C-alpha positions in Angstrom: -0.3 -0.2 0.0 3.1 2.4 0.9 4.9 1.8 -2.5 1.0 2.2 -4.4 1.2 6.1 -2.4 4.3 6.7 -3.4 3.7 5.9 -7.1 0.6 8.2 -7.5 2.3 11.0 -5.6 5.2 10.6 -8.5 2.2 10.7 -11.5 1.0 13.5 -9.7 4.2 15.5 -9.6 5.1 14.1 -13.0 1.7 15.4 -14.5 1.9 18.6 -13.1 5.7 19.4 -14.2 4.7 18.3 -17.8 1.7 20.7 -17.6 3.8 23.5 -16.6 5.0 26.1 -19.5 8.1 24.3 -20.7 10.4 27.2 -20.1 8.8 27.7 -16.7 9.7 24.6 -15.3 13.1 24.4 -16.6 14.7 27.9 -16.3 17.1 28.9 -13.6 15.2 32.2 -12.7 12.1 33.9 -14.6 13.2 37.7 -13.7 12.1 40.2 -15.7 13.5 41.6 -18.9 14.1 45.4 -19.6 15.1 46.2 -23.4 16.7 49.4 -23.6 17.0 51.2 -26.7 20.0 53.2 -28.1 20.5 56.6 -29.4 17.8 58.4 -31.5 15.6 55.2 -30.2 11.7 55.2 -28.9 9.6 53.8 -27.1 6.0 51.8 -28.1 3.8 54.7 -28.0 6.1 56.6 -30.5 4.1 55.3 -33.8 0.7 54.1 -32.9 -1.2 54.8 -36.1 1.5 52.6 -37.5 2.6 50.0 -35.3 5.8 50.8 -35.9 8.3 49.2 -32.9 12.3 50.3 -31.8 12.2 46.7 -30.7 10.9 44.8 -34.0 10.1 47.8 -36.7 7.0 45.8 -37.7 7.4 42.5 -35.6 7.4 43.0 -32.1 10.6 41.5 -30.3 9.6 41.9 -26.7 6.0 39.6 -27.6 8.5 37.0 -29.2 10.2 37.1 -25.7 7.1 36.9 -23.6 6.3 33.6 -24.9 9.3 31.9 -26.1 9.4 28.8 -23.8 7.5 31.4 -21.5 5.7 33.3 -20.3 8.4 35.6 -19.3 8.0 39.3 -18.1 9.3 41.3 -20.7 9.4 45.4 -20.9 10.3 48.3 -22.8 12.2 51.4 -21.3 12.0 55.0 -22.9 14.8 57.2 -21.9 16.3 60.2 -23.8 16.7 60.0 -27.7 19.9 62.2 -27.8 20.5 62.1 -23.9 24.1 61.1 -22.3 24.5 57.5 -20.6 23.8 59.4 -16.9 21.0 60.9 -17.5 19.5 58.0 -19.2 20.3 55.9 -16.5 18.4 58.2 -13.7 15.4 58.0 -16.3 15.8 54.2 -16.6 15.8 54.0 -12.8 13.3 56.0 -12.1 10.9 54.1 -14.9 11.9 51.0 -13.8 11.2 51.2 -10.1 8.9 54.4 -9.4 9.2 57.5 -8.9 10.4 61.5 -10.3 13.7 61.4 -12.1 16.2 63.2 -10.4 19.6 63.8 -12.1 21.8 64.5 -9.4 22.6 67.8 -7.9 25.9 68.4 -9.3 25.3 66.7 -12.6 22.4 68.9 -13.4 25.0 71.8 -12.8 27.4 70.8 -15.2 27.2 72.6 -18.8 25.2 71.9 -20.1 23.0 73.0 -17.3 19.3 71.6 -16.6 16.6 70.8 -14.2 18.2 68.6 -11.3 14.3 67.2 -10.9 12.0 68.0 -13.9 8.4 68.2 -13.0 6.0 65.8 -14.1 8.8 62.9 -15.3 7.5 60.8 -13.0 6.3 57.1 -12.7 3.8 55.7 -10.5 4.8 52.6 -8.3 1.4 52.3 -7.1 -1.6 52.5 -9.7 -4.3 53.2 -6.5 -2.4 55.9 -5.2 -1.7 57.8 -8.5 -3.7 60.7 -8.6 -1.2 62.8 -11.1 -2.2 60.2 -13.7 1.6 59.1 -14.1 2.0 56.2 -16.2 2.7 52.9 -14.4 6.3 51.8 -13.4 7.5 49.1 -15.4 8.6 46.6 -12.1 8.2 48.5 -8.6 8.8 45.2 -6.8 12.3 45.5 -8.3 15.2 45.0 -5.3 18.3 42.8 -4.6 15.4 39.9 -4.0 13.6 40.6 -7.4 16.6 41.5 -9.7 16.1 41.9 -13.4 17.7 41.0 -17.0 18.8 44.5 -19.3 19.1 44.2 -22.6 20.1 46.8 -24.5 21.0 47.8 -28.0 23.8 50.3 -29.2 23.7 53.0 -26.7 21.1 51.4 -24.5 24.0 48.5 -23.5 26.5 51.3 -22.2 23.5 53.7 -20.3 22.8 49.7 -19.2 26.5 49.9 -17.6 25.9 53.6 -16.2 22.9 52.5 -14.6 24.6 49.3 -12.4 27.7 51.9 -11.6 25.4 54.1 -9.8 22.9 51.6 -8.3 26.4 50.0 -6.6 28.5 52.7 -5.9 26.0 55.7 -6.3 27.5 59.0 -6.6 28.8 61.5 -3.6 27.4 65.1 -4.2 24.6 64.4 -5.9 22.0 65.0 -3.6 19.7 62.4 -1.3 18.4 60.6 -4.6 17.7 57.1 -3.7 19.9 55.9 -7.0 22.6 58.3 -5.8 23.1 56.3 -2.4 24.8 53.1 -4.0 24.8 49.8 -2.2 22.4 48.1 -4.3 24.2 45.5 -5.2 22.3 42.6 -7.1 19.7 44.0 -8.6 20.5 43.5 -12.2 21.1 39.8 -12.8 22.6 40.2 -16.4 23.2 42.9 -19.1 23.2 42.0 -22.4 24.5 44.3 -25.0 23.5 44.5 -28.6 25.7 46.4 -31.3 27.1 48.7 -28.4 29.8 50.8 -29.0 31.9 50.3 -25.7 34.9 51.8 -27.2 33.3 54.9 -28.9 32.7 54.6 -32.9 34.7 56.4 -35.6 31.6 57.6 -37.3 31.2 60.4 -35.2 35.1 61.4 -36.0 34.6 60.8 -39.4 31.0 62.5 -39.6 31.9 65.6 -37.4 35.4 66.3 -36.8 36.9 64.6 -40.1 34.7 66.2 -42.5 32.5 69.3 -41.0 31.6 70.8 -44.0 29.6 67.9 -44.8 25.8 68.6 -44.3 24.1 65.6 -43.0 20.8 64.6 -40.0 23.3 62.5 -38.6 26.2 65.4 -38.3 23.4 67.8 -36.5 22.4 64.7 -34.3 26.1 64.2 -33.1 26.2 68.3 -32.8 23.5 68.6 -30.7 25.0 68.1 -27.0 28.1 67.4 -25.2 26.7 63.8 -24.5 28.2 62.7 -28.2 31.8 62.8 -26.5 30.7 59.3 -25.2 30.2 57.7 -28.0 33.8 58.8 -29.8 36.6 56.5 -28.9 38.2 59.0 -26.8 35.1 60.1 -24.3 34.3 55.8 -24.5 38.0 55.8 -22.6 36.8 58.2 -20.4 33.6 56.6 -19.4 34.7 52.8 -19.2 36.7 54.1 -16.3 34.1 55.3 -14.5 31.6 52.8 -15.5 33.5 49.7 -14.1 31.9 46.4 -14.4 30.8 44.6 -11.7 31.7 41.3 -10.2 27.8 40.5 -9.2 26.7 40.8 -12.7 27.0 38.4 -15.5 27.8 40.6 -19.1 26.8 39.3 -22.4 27.8 41.0 -25.8 27.1 40.7 -28.9 28.4 41.8 -32.1 27.4 42.6 -35.7 29.4 43.5 -39.4 27.6 44.8 -42.4 30.7 45.4 -44.0 33.8 42.8 -45.9 37.1 43.3 -47.1 37.8 44.4 -50.3 38.0 42.6 -53.3 38.0 42.8 -56.9 34.6 41.0 -57.5 31.7 38.8 -55.8 32.1 39.8 -51.9 28.9 40.8 -51.6 29.6 44.3 -50.9 27.7 47.2 -53.0 29.4 48.0 -56.2 27.5 51.3 -56.7 28.5 52.6 -53.6 32.9 50.8 -53.8 33.6 49.7 -57.9 37.3 49.5 -56.9 38.0 48.3 -53.6 40.8 47.5 -51.3 42.0 44.3 -49.4 43.5 46.3 -46.3 40.0 48.1 -45.8 36.1 47.0 -45.6 33.2 47.8 -47.7 29.2 48.0 -47.1 27.0 44.7 -47.9 24.8 45.5 -50.8 22.0 44.5 -48.0 23.1 46.9 -45.4 20.7 49.7 -44.5 20.9 52.5 -47.7 22.0 56.0 -45.8 24.9 54.3 -43.5 26.5 52.9 -47.1 27.4 56.3 -47.5 30.1 56.5 -44.2 30.5 52.7 -43.6 32.9 52.3 -46.1 36.9 52.8 -47.3 35.5 57.1 -48.0 33.0 58.9 -47.5 30.2 58.9 -50.0 30.5 61.2 -52.6 33.4 62.7 -51.1 37.2 61.1 -52.4 39.2 62.7 -50.2 38.2 61.7 -46.8 37.6 57.6 -45.2 34.9 56.2 -43.6 34.8 53.9 -41.0 36.1 51.1 -43.5 39.3 53.3 -43.9 39.4 55.8 -41.4 43.2 55.8 -38.8 44.3 58.1 -36.8 47.6 58.1 -33.7 47.4 61.3 -32.3 49.3 61.9 -29.1 47.0 61.3 -26.1 43.9 60.1 -28.2 42.6 56.7 -28.7 44.5 54.8 -31.3 42.6 54.2 -34.6 44.2 51.1 -37.1 42.4 48.6 -39.5 41.2 46.6 -36.5 38.4 49.2 -36.2 37.3 49.0 -40.2 34.7 46.3 -39.4 31.3 48.2 -38.3 27.9 47.4 -38.9 26.9 50.9 -40.5 27.4 52.4 -37.4 29.8 50.8 -34.8 32.9 49.5 -35.0 32.6 45.8 -34.6 36.0 45.5 -32.9 34.2 47.9 -30.1 31.2 45.8 -29.9 33.1 43.3 -27.8 33.7 44.6 -24.2 35.2 47.8 -22.7 38.6 48.0 -23.6 40.7 46.9 -20.3 38.0 45.3 -18.5 37.8 41.8 -18.4 36.2 39.4 -21.4 36.4 36.4 -22.6 34.5 34.2 -25.9 31.3 32.7 -24.2 31.7 28.7 -24.2 28.7 27.9 -22.9 29.0 28.9 -19.4 29.0 32.1 -17.8 31.5 33.6 -15.9 29.9 36.3 -13.8 32.0 39.6 -13.1 33.7 39.0 -17.1 32.3 40.3 -20.3 31.0 37.0 -22.1 31.4 37.5 -25.7 28.8 35.7 -27.5 30.0 36.4 -31.0 30.0 38.0 -34.2 26.8 37.8 -36.6 28.3 38.8 -40.1 26.0 40.4 -42.3 23.6 42.0 -39.7 24.0 45.5 -39.8 22.6 48.2 -37.2 19.6 47.8 -37.7 19.1 44.1 -38.6 19.5 43.4 -35.5 16.4 45.0 -34.3 14.4 43.1 -37.0 14.1 46.5 -38.6 12.4 46.1 -42.4 15.6 45.2 -44.8 16.8 42.7 -46.8 19.4 41.3 -44.0 18.4 38.3 -41.7 16.1 37.4 -39.0 17.5 38.8 -35.9 14.3 36.1 -34.1 17.2 33.3 -33.5 19.5 35.6 -31.7 17.0 36.8 -29.1 16.0 33.1 -28.8 19.4 32.7 -27.6 20.1 35.5 -25.4 16.7 34.1 -23.7 17.8 30.5 -23.0 21.2 32.0 -21.8 19.9 34.6 -19.2 16.8 32.8 -18.0 19.7 29.3 -17.7 21.2 31.6 -15.1 
């Protein structure tokens, strides 16, 4: 009789496990995922009429991740499109946890001067206590016992790093804001960066510093504020000295490349942009997002005298040296810059994640800076990449 009861209990347990969603039954964790957009990014409410999303274009990556081996909690954040990493981190903190944005006492008084606590830039942690009608915070329960995964594209990756630096170490002199007190160890379980300019991008130098007479929307964006310094290699070096790699966080990075080494024919590049090629330089693939073909190759088109990202070098004293290792790119960011912040611990991901080190998942060739977001283009689908990320972070 006892044996029969034991068999019945075993069968009941097996049935219960079999009826659970596959991902939830096997996942080591089911912590929420927060998607953080990059430079010039936008939130899901930006284009309601046409349903166009930063994360997916006409395809919703967040929705896909919610059901992939789910259910999962996957939310999308909306931070400043052309703001520095510090400001974006402050906005990200308030948006996830709830409360009003506080840019910090000293930081707000550093040019360009801004309001420390701008009115109305708030999120409600409790929908029942929200007389002002603020949007609801993404995850008010967030703390060390309820950590999150951050997934950032482009500048969203460096913004995530800034947030972790402030969470753990705070910032003396910035006032009594909760974010600047530090000590928030374990609030972030993992960070995954996609095509992020950890060491900057030479696009800024090629478009702005090298060719100031070229008028383009991209140059105007770069000129809009001092924040763009962080996106250049010299500014990224300073940022990397401040935003440390935490020993308590799992870091993953993914690179993209949409250029190819020059060849006399048949290398998949756009010959209309670069009919004559050198094997020492990089040239845009024919399926790259069209606008960035003009900057990503050996020369800036239509100029025949200024190097683009695929051929730009510099070795001035005191500046970050740029050599041929920087030539490969995805149209916006140099592939070598996507691996990890220079001087920080890094390794190739081999199926086992190491906390406190960058685990480089690899370079996805043929993906440009927007293919990785599934924006409409001739490039491949990014769904398998996000599914792989999901498998890794929920297995931690």
